[in-house]
C-alpha positions as CSV (number, residue, x, y, z in Angstrom):
1,M,7.6,-2.1,-29.8
2,N,5.1,0.0,-27.8
3,V,2.6,-2.4,-26.2
4,T,-0.7,-1.5,-24.5
5,L,-1.9,-3.8,-21.7
6,D,-5.4,-3.5,-20.3
7,D,-6.5,-4.4,-16.8
8,A,-7.3,-8.0,-17.7
9,A,-3.9,-8.5,-19.2
10,V,-2.1,-7.0,-16.2
11,R,-4.1,-9.3,-13.8
12,R,-3.0,-12.3,-15.9
13,L,0.6,-11.3,-16.0
14,L,1.3,-10.0,-12.5
15,R,1.8,-12.8,-9.9
16,L,2.0,-12.1,-6.1
17,E,4.7,-14.7,-5.5
18,E,7.0,-12.8,-7.8
19,L,5.9,-9.3,-6.7
20,L,6.6,-9.9,-2.9
21,P,10.4,-10.4,-3.3
22,A,10.5,-7.6,-6.0
23,V,8.9,-5.1,-3.6
24,R,11.2,-6.2,-0.8
25,R,14.2,-5.5,-3.0
26,A,12.8,-2.2,-4.2
27,L,12.3,-1.0,-0.6
28,V,15.8,-2.0,0.3
29,D,17.2,-0.2,-2.8
30,L,15.1,2.9,-2.0
31,S,16.5,3.2,1.5
32,A,20.0,2.5,0.2
33,G,19.8,5.5,-2.3
34,R,19.9,3.3,-5.4
35,V,16.5,4.7,-6.7
36,I,15.9,8.1,-8.3
37,Q,12.4,9.1,-7.1
38,P,11.1,12.6,-6.4
39,L,8.0,13.3,-4.3
40,R,4.8,12.8,-6.1
41,L,3.1,15.7,-7.8
42,V,-0.4,16.2,-6.7
43,M,-3.1,18.2,-8.5
44,D,-6.6,18.9,-7.1
45,I,-9.7,18.1,-9.1
46,P,-12.1,20.3,-7.1
47,A,-15.4,19.5,-8.8
48,E,-15.1,15.8,-7.8
49,Q,-13.1,16.4,-4.5
50,G,-10.5,14.3,-6.2
51,F,-6.8,14.3,-7.0
52,L,-4.4,13.5,-9.8
53,F,-1.0,12.1,-8.6
54,L,2.1,11.9,-10.9
55,K,4.8,9.5,-9.7
56,P,8.0,8.8,-11.7
57,A,10.9,6.5,-10.6
58,L,14.1,5.2,-12.1
59,A,15.2,1.8,-10.6
60,G,18.0,0.1,-12.4
61,N,17.0,-0.3,-16.0
62,I,13.3,0.4,-15.3
63,L,12.0,4.0,-15.8
64,A,8.3,4.3,-15.0
65,T,5.8,7.0,-14.5
66,K,2.4,6.4,-12.9
67,L,-0.6,8.7,-13.2
68,I,-3.3,8.0,-10.5
69,T,-6.7,9.5,-9.9
70,L,-8.3,9.3,-6.5
71,M,-12.0,10.0,-7.0
72,P,-13.9,9.3,-3.7
73,R,-17.4,9.6,-5.4
74,N,-16.6,6.6,-7.7
75,A,-17.8,4.3,-4.9
76,E,-21.3,5.7,-5.6
77,R,-20.8,4.9,-9.3
78,G,-19.7,1.4,-8.8
79,L,-16.2,2.2,-9.9
80,P,-12.8,1.9,-8.1
81,T,-12.0,5.1,-6.2
82,I,-8.4,4.7,-7.4
83,L,-7.6,4.4,-11.1
84,A,-4.1,4.4,-12.6
85,T,-2.0,4.2,-15.8
86,I,1.7,3.4,-15.9
87,V,4.0,4.3,-18.7
88,L,7.3,2.3,-19.1
89,T,10.0,4.2,-20.8
90,D,13.4,3.1,-22.2
91,P,15.9,4.8,-19.8
92,V,18.5,5.1,-22.6
93,T,16.5,6.4,-25.5
94,G,13.4,7.8,-23.7
95,R,11.2,5.8,-26.0
96,T,7.9,4.6,-24.6
97,V,7.9,0.8,-24.5
98,A,4.6,0.0,-22.8
99,V,1.5,1.7,-21.5
100,M,-0.5,-0.4,-19.0
101,D,-3.5,-0.1,-16.7
102,G,-2.1,0.5,-13.3
103,T,-5.2,-0.3,-11.2
104,W,-4.3,-3.8,-10.3
105,I,-0.6,-2.9,-9.9
106,T,-1.6,-0.2,-7.4
107,E,-3.8,-2.6,-5.4
108,L,-1.4,-5.5,-5.3
109,R,1.9,-3.6,-4.8
110,T,0.4,-1.6,-2.0
111,A,-0.7,-4.8,-0.3
112,A,2.7,-6.5,-1.1
113,A,4.5,-3.7,0.7
114,S,2.3,-4.1,3.8
115,A,2.8,-7.9,3.7
116,V,6.6,-7.5,3.4
117,A,6.6,-5.2,6.4
118,A,4.3,-7.5,8.4
119,D,6.6,-10.5,7.5
120,A,9.6,-8.6,8.9
121,L,7.9,-7.0,11.9
122,T,5.5,-9.6,13.3
123,P,6.4,-13.0,14.8
124,P,5.4,-16.2,13.0
125,G,2.1,-17.8,13.7
126,P,-1.6,-17.3,13.0
127,K,-2.9,-13.7,13.1
128,V,-6.2,-12.0,13.7
129,V,-6.5,-9.3,11.1
130,A,-8.7,-6.3,11.3
131,M,-9.4,-4.5,8.0
132,L,-10.7,-0.9,8.3
133,G,-11.9,-0.2,4.8
134,S,-13.8,-2.5,2.5
135,G,-12.7,-1.5,-1.0
136,A,-10.1,-2.9,-3.4
137,L,-7.2,-2.4,-1.1
138,A,-8.9,-4.4,1.6
139,R,-9.3,-7.3,-0.8
140,S,-5.7,-7.2,-2.0
141,H,-4.4,-6.9,1.6
142,A,-6.3,-10.0,2.6
143,L,-4.6,-11.8,-0.3
144,A,-1.1,-10.6,0.4
145,L,-1.2,-11.0,4.2
146,R,-2.3,-14.6,3.7
147,A,0.8,-15.2,1.6
148,V,3.1,-14.4,4.6
149,R,1.1,-15.4,7.7
150,P,-1.8,-17.8,8.5
151,V,-4.9,-15.6,9.1
152,S,-7.1,-17.2,11.8
153,E,-9.7,-14.5,11.6
154,L,-10.3,-11.6,9.1
155,R,-12.5,-8.8,10.4
156,I,-14.0,-6.3,8.0
157,W,-15.3,-2.8,8.9
158,S,-16.1,0.3,7.0
159,R,-18.7,3.1,7.1
160,N,-20.7,1.4,4.3
161,P,-22.4,-1.8,5.6
162,A,-23.3,-3.0,2.1
163,N,-19.6,-2.8,1.0
164,V,-18.6,-4.6,4.2
165,E,-20.9,-7.5,3.4
166,R,-19.5,-7.7,-0.2
167,C,-15.9,-7.5,0.9
168,A,-16.4,-10.1,3.7
169,K,-18.0,-12.5,1.1
170,D,-15.2,-11.9,-1.4
171,T,-12.4,-12.4,1.2
172,G,-13.9,-15.0,3.5
173,G,-13.9,-12.4,6.3
174,T,-16.5,-11.5,9.0
175,P,-18.4,-8.2,8.9
176,F,-18.0,-6.0,12.0
177,P,-20.4,-3.2,12.8
178,A,-17.9,-1.0,14.6
179,A,-14.2,-0.2,14.1
180,E,-13.4,-0.6,17.8
181,A,-14.9,-4.1,17.9
182,A,-12.9,-5.1,14.8
183,V,-9.6,-3.7,16.2
184,R,-9.8,-4.9,19.8
185,G,-7.5,-8.0,20.2
186,A,-6.3,-7.9,16.5
187,D,-2.7,-8.8,15.8
188,I,-2.6,-6.9,12.5
189,V,-4.7,-3.9,11.6
190,C,-4.9,-2.4,8.1
191,T,-6.3,1.1,7.6
192,V,-7.2,1.2,3.9
193,T,-9.7,4.0,3.8
194,N,-10.3,7.4,2.1
195,A,-10.7,9.0,5.6
196,M,-9.6,12.5,6.3
197,E,-10.1,12.2,10.0
198,P,-8.9,9.4,12.3
199,V,-10.7,6.0,12.1
200,L,-8.3,4.2,14.4
201,K,-7.7,5.0,18.0
202,G,-4.5,3.9,19.7
203,A,-6.5,3.0,22.8
204,W,-8.0,0.1,20.8
205,L,-4.7,-1.5,19.9
206,K,-3.5,-4.5,21.8
207,P,0.2,-4.3,22.9
208,G,2.4,-5.6,20.2
209,A,0.0,-5.1,17.3
210,F,1.2,-4.3,13.8
211,V,-0.7,-1.5,11.9
212,A,-0.4,-1.1,8.2
213,A,-1.4,2.6,7.8
214,V,-2.1,2.8,4.1
215,G,-4.5,5.6,3.5
216,A,-4.3,9.4,4.3
217,P,-1.6,10.2,1.7
218,R,-2.0,14.0,2.1
219,P,-0.5,16.3,4.7
220,T,-3.9,17.3,6.2
221,W,-5.5,13.8,6.2
222,R,-5.5,11.4,9.1
223,E,-6.4,7.7,9.6
224,L,-4.8,7.3,13.0
225,D,-5.1,9.4,16.2
226,D,-2.2,10.8,18.1
227,E,-2.2,8.0,20.6
228,A,-1.7,5.4,17.9
229,M,1.1,7.5,16.4
230,R,3.0,7.5,19.7
231,N,4.0,3.9,19.0
232,V,7.0,2.9,17.0
233,V,6.7,4.3,13.5
234,V,8.3,2.6,10.5
235,A,7.9,4.2,7.1
236,D,8.3,3.1,3.5
237,S,10.1,6.4,3.0
238,R,11.1,8.8,5.7
239,H,11.1,11.7,3.3
240,S,7.6,11.0,2.1
241,A,6.3,10.5,5.6
242,L,7.7,13.8,6.7
243,H,6.3,15.7,3.7
244,E,3.1,13.9,2.7
245,S,1.7,12.0,5.7
246,G,-0.8,13.8,7.8
247,D,-0.6,11.0,10.4
248,V,3.1,11.7,10.9
249,M,3.2,15.5,10.3
250,L,0.1,16.5,12.4
251,S,1.0,14.1,15.3
252,G,4.6,15.1,15.5
253,A,5.6,11.4,15.4
254,K,9.2,10.5,14.9
255,V,10.0,7.9,12.2
256,Y,12.1,5.2,13.8
257,A,13.3,3.7,10.6
258,E,12.5,3.0,7.0
259,I,11.4,-0.6,6.3
260,G,14.1,-0.9,3.7
261,E,16.7,-0.1,6.4
262,I,15.4,-2.8,8.7
263,L,15.2,-5.4,5.8
264,A,18.8,-4.6,4.9
265,G,20.0,-4.9,8.5
266,A,21.1,-1.2,8.5
267,K,18.7,-0.6,11.4
268,P,17.6,-3.1,14.1
269,P,13.9,-4.0,14.1
270,P,11.7,-2.5,16.9
271,P,12.0,-4.2,20.3
272,A,10.0,-7.4,20.7
273,G,6.5,-6.7,21.9
274,A,6.4,-3.1,20.6
275,T,3.3,-1.9,18.8
276,V,4.4,-0.9,15.3
277,I,2.9,1.6,12.9
278,F,4.0,1.0,9.3
279,K,3.2,4.2,7.5
280,S,3.0,3.3,3.8
281,L,2.7,6.2,1.3
282,G,3.0,3.9,-1.7
283,Q,6.4,4.5,-3.4
284,A,6.8,4.9,-7.1
285,V,9.6,2.4,-7.2
286,E,7.0,-0.3,-6.2
287,D,5.0,0.6,-9.2
288,A,8.1,0.6,-11.4
289,V,9.2,-2.9,-10.4
290,A,5.7,-4.3,-10.6
291,A,5.3,-2.8,-14.1
292,G,8.7,-4.3,-15.0
293,L,7.5,-7.7,-14.0
294,V,4.3,-7.3,-16.1
295,Y,6.3,-6.2,-19.1
296,E,8.9,-9.0,-18.9
297,E,6.1,-11.6,-18.5
298,W,4.4,-10.2,-21.5
299,R,7.6,-10.4,-23.5
300,K,8.1,-14.1,-22.5
301,K,4.5,-15.0,-23.6
302,D,4.9,-12.9,-26.8
303,R,8.1,-14.8,-27.8
304,A,6.6,-18.2,-27.0
């Protein structure tokens, strides 16, 4: 049966408590070479200054392809800047088994990867979190980080004060008028912007901070300056970081390890007290396992 699941259905079926361990396993499998996943294909949409991304992955018995649009002007239209569709395919027959809205999957699995990394690379205890960006990913990151660490303070900054106010209200955060003020003294910093030039300076980071660098998925885009990138860099995928991340490529930063290598014990974690940059490019295998969870949950409810 070929099922179609809209955004509302996906939000009902995908649970963070199941997604976090699934993303953790997926990142370990990716680093161990148990996932078939090429680099994403990217096509420009010049009239809208937008992009279409095509991301396939084969992970065990899950074959998934995600199509994502990044349309920066959607913020002015009251629409998400990132929209996505995921196609699940039977890896034996090639038959399409499900087509689902991928918007919530993208938002939640991205945040889940950051939370998995934060859980592995930060000490226990309450954290001050600075969110640079006030869109959907800021909201999902607030949710996922609270699942792995107590958040004593959530600071929200972006270039749009109205969006900051809305995001702060939705997440229980505090609006900050300047990025530097939000970052100073923060234990965890998340950069979840559409920036093409750095919005985070390394000079603002406290020693031992953890940065989830989530935006800037193109070779010419930056969210972090060179000083920030001189810290310990851990990537979701070394190959992706070296070919797609402007933060890594333009700074000349060295990737210390993949997060999957650290989670599996194949590489030691960074030294205690080190400032860590987790460069997340958003791997297709994360979408695949998330879509697999949605489909299996739908099958359970359909049989009930």
